[in-house]
Each structure stands twice: as C-alpha cells, then as structure tokens.
N, C-alpha and C positions, 0 to 999 in steps of 0.2 A: 247547543250548549256553548256558553259564552267563556267558562274556564275550562282548560283541558284536565282531564283526570291526574295526569302527571304533574302538571303545575299547581293543582289543588292540595296535592299531597307532599309538596315541597321537594320534589324529586328534582328540580331544575335550579336549585339553590336558594329557594325561598325559606322563610324563617318558620314557615308553618311545620314542618317535619323535625325541627331542631328543639331540643329540651335542654341545651347547654346554657340557655340565657340565665336561669337563676344561679346555676355553678359560676359562671363568668362573673356574674355581679357580687356573689359573695366572695369569690377571690380577689376582686378589685377593691371591694370594701374593706377585707382583711389588710391588704396591702396598704391602704390609705391610713387606716388607723394604726397600723404598726408604725408607718413613717412619722404620724402625728406623736405618738408615744415616744419613739426614739429622739424626736426634736425637742419635747418637753424635758425629758431627761439630760439631753445635751445641754440645754439653756440652764438647768439646775447646776449642773456640774460646772458650767463656765461660771456661774454666779458664786457658786461657792468657792471656786478657785481665784476668783477676783475678790471676794471679802477675805479669804485667807490672806492673800498677797497685800490687802490693804492693812489688815490687823498685823501682819509680819513688818511691814513698813512703819506702821505706828509705834510698834514696840522697839523698832530700831531708832526711831527719831525721839522717843523720850528720854534715853540716856544721853544723847547729845545736847537735848535741851537741860537737861539736870546738870551735865558737865559745865554748862555756859553759865548756869546761875552759880555754881560753885566759884568759877573764877571771879565773878562780879563780886561776890561776898568776901572773897580774899583781899581785895584791894582796898 
C-alpha cells in the first residue's frame, strides 16, 4: 500500500478530512465584500462633505463679491 489509511483519511493534518474550506471561503468573501461596501460608503460621505464645504465656501464668497461691486458702484 502506497498511502497509509491514517494519511488517506486526513488524520495527519491533510485536507482530505476537513470540510471547513467552504465555510472559511464564505467568511473571507463576506469580510472582503463588507470592506468594499464600507469603503464605498466612506468615499461617498467624503465627497458629500467636500461638496458641502465647497458650496458653503461659494455661498460665503458671493456676498463678498457683491459688497465689492457695491463699493465700485458708489464711487
């Protein structure tokens, strides 16, 4: 016999006797997908905050420009 019965049945640490592979693969896939979803949400949040800051900056800049044109009209 070339392979002992203990080795053939996975008692020596081989993967033949283990059925945890699909469960481990599912756990890793779930973790990776959750990381991708979290990153996507983070990027959207960051972009939304940047757009809000830019809009707030533009709103503050408009009165300054308006005040500057009022000064030139008075002269």
